[in-house]
N, C-alpha and C positions, 0 to 999 in steps of 0.2 A: 502493499500498500504504500503511494507517495504521499506526505506530507507537502504543505507549504511553505515555502522560504522564511514567509515573514513569519513575526512572533504570533505564538497560537496557545492553545490549550487543550492537551489532549483528553478525551473524555473516554472511555473504555466502560461499555456495556455487557455486562456478563449477561449470556443468553445460553439455555438449555432448552430442549425440546421439553412442550408445556409451558415457555413463557408465556405469560399472560398480556397481547396486545398495547392496551393501554398503561400497563405500568412502564412497557419499552417506548413506545410509539408518542408516548406526552412530554415527556422530559427531553427523547430524538428531536421532535419538533423543534420545541424552544431552544433546544440549546445550537440546533442546526441552524435556525434563522441568525443567530448572530454573526454569520460569515456576512450577513447584508447589512450590517448595521458599520457605519462609518465610525471611527475612533476606539475602537474596540479591539482587544485581543480576542480572535473567536475561535468558539470550541470546534474542533472534529472530532464528530463520535465516532469509532471503532466497536465492533460487534466483536466480542471475544468468547468462544467457545471450547471445549473441549476437544475438538473436531474442525476440519475444513469443507467436510460434508454440508447439506444445508439442515438447518434445524426447521422443524414445524413447531409453529406456536400453539396453544392451545384452542384458540379459534381458528385455526389453518392454515395461516398463512407460512409460505417457506420462506426461512433467511437464509443469507449467503454468510459465513462469520470471514472478518478480514485475519483475522488470528487464530490458530489453535494453542491456547496456553498452556498443554501439556508437550509439545515439542518445538515451536516457535518462537524466537527471541520477540519480546514483547517491549515495545518500547516503554519508556515508565510514564505513567499518566497522572496528570494534573488533578482528573477526577474520577473516581470508581462509581459506578451506578450501577445498583444490584436491584433489578425488576423483580417482581415474585413473577414463581411459578407453581405448577400445577403441584409440586411434590417438595416445596421448601417446609412443608409442616411433616416429614417421614423420610421418606430415601435421600432426597438431597443432601439430608445433613448429618447422612453416614459418608457421604465423598468426602473422605481423606484429600485426596488430588484437589478438587475443588475449592477446599476451606483453607489449604496451605495456599494457596493461590491466591485468595480473598486477602488473605492474611498478607501476603508479601506484597502483593498493588497495594494494599489498606496503609501499608507503612511508608510508600515512596508519594502516597496521594496530599494534596493540600485538601481536597473535599471529599468526602465517602459518603454516598448517600443509599438511601434504601426506599421502597415503594411496597407497600402491601405487606404482604409477608417474607420480603427481602430482607426485613429485620430478622428474621428468624435464622439467616444465613450469619450474617452479622453477628449476631449472638453467640450464634455457635462458634464461630471463628474467636470467639472471645475477644472482640473489637469494642461491645458495648456497657462493659462491666463497671465504668465509670463514669458512665456519663447518659444523661435521662434519654429514653428512647419511645417512641411508638408505632403502632403497625396498626393492619386493618383493625377496623373498630368489633367486627363480631369476635375476631380473634385476641382479643387484648386478654380476656382470662387465661387461653391455652399459652400464649406467651410470659404470663405470669406464672403459670405452673412450671414451665418447662426452663423456666429461668428464674426463682425465684428472687434471688439476688440482684436483680436489674431494678433502675428507677425507673417506672413506666408511666407516662402520661396521658393521658384519657380525655376523651372530647376537645381533640385539640386535631389539624390538618396535619401539621407537621412539626417538627422539633429538632431543632437548632442548638446543638452542642458542642462546642469545639471544632473539628473536622468533620462531624458527624451530622446528615439531617434527614433523620427519619418521617416517612410519611405515613398517610393512612391508604394512601394510594387509590386505587380506581381515578376519578376524575381528578379528583386533589391531588394528583402527581403533578399538573399542569401548573397548580399553585406551589409546590414546594420547588419547582424548576424554575419557575418567575422569582422567586423569593432568593435563589441562589444570584440569577443576574444580578436583580438588585442588589444583593451584597457585593458583587463583584464590580459590578457596571455604574449604579447607582439608579435611582428610580425614572428618571424622563427614557432609560434605554429601557427598562422594563417593562415599562408603560406603552410603550409602543412595540415590545415585540407582542405582548398581550393584544393589542388593537390588530396586529397583523395575523391575528388565531382567533378573531373576535371574541376576545376574554377580554373584561372589564377589570384591569388589574388597579388593586388599591388594598396594600398590605393592613392597613389600618381596618381591612374589613373582615381579613382572615384569621380565623380561629388558631392561635399558633402561640408557639413557646419558645422563647430565645435564654438559653443558659448564660449570664454573663458571671466570666471566674475572672 
């Protein structure tokens, strides 16, 4: 994969069979559109999987990964995105190779984000032990039961604590992605990105939690 010569941010999306469309495409759409805004360091999305063969989403789309993290040399990521997938509450959490890659990539990234049950992967990798996080609303109880020592936020669309941004997922994945853009680029760029996708972005109206340390 060729990257632009000008300064940019590499954004790696962890995908696997059963990944849910919205939690992948919502932040992908927002981040991809930064390439068309002047005066910012654009985000370059990268699809990462444990294969170079097509990945099928839960809803049936086929995606072609850019890199196989089990064999390819992966460039250091500025942002790691973990969308939700069908088995993030069970068998994916037993995938030691995937969890090891997540820990490694997260260690180098400036920001790590999850959407919906992607938080289970980050938690299983031991990355959320010292931060406040959230996940899909109806899975909050399962999240607390599996990870009883975590600090969990409820009734919010996303939480930002340190380098970690965890979101409730679904359509709220758009807001979490726009928040990161506002954090990096400012309010006017975030509003402009929202407008391009017919989203009336106003952080003050979004239920969220930012942890100040």
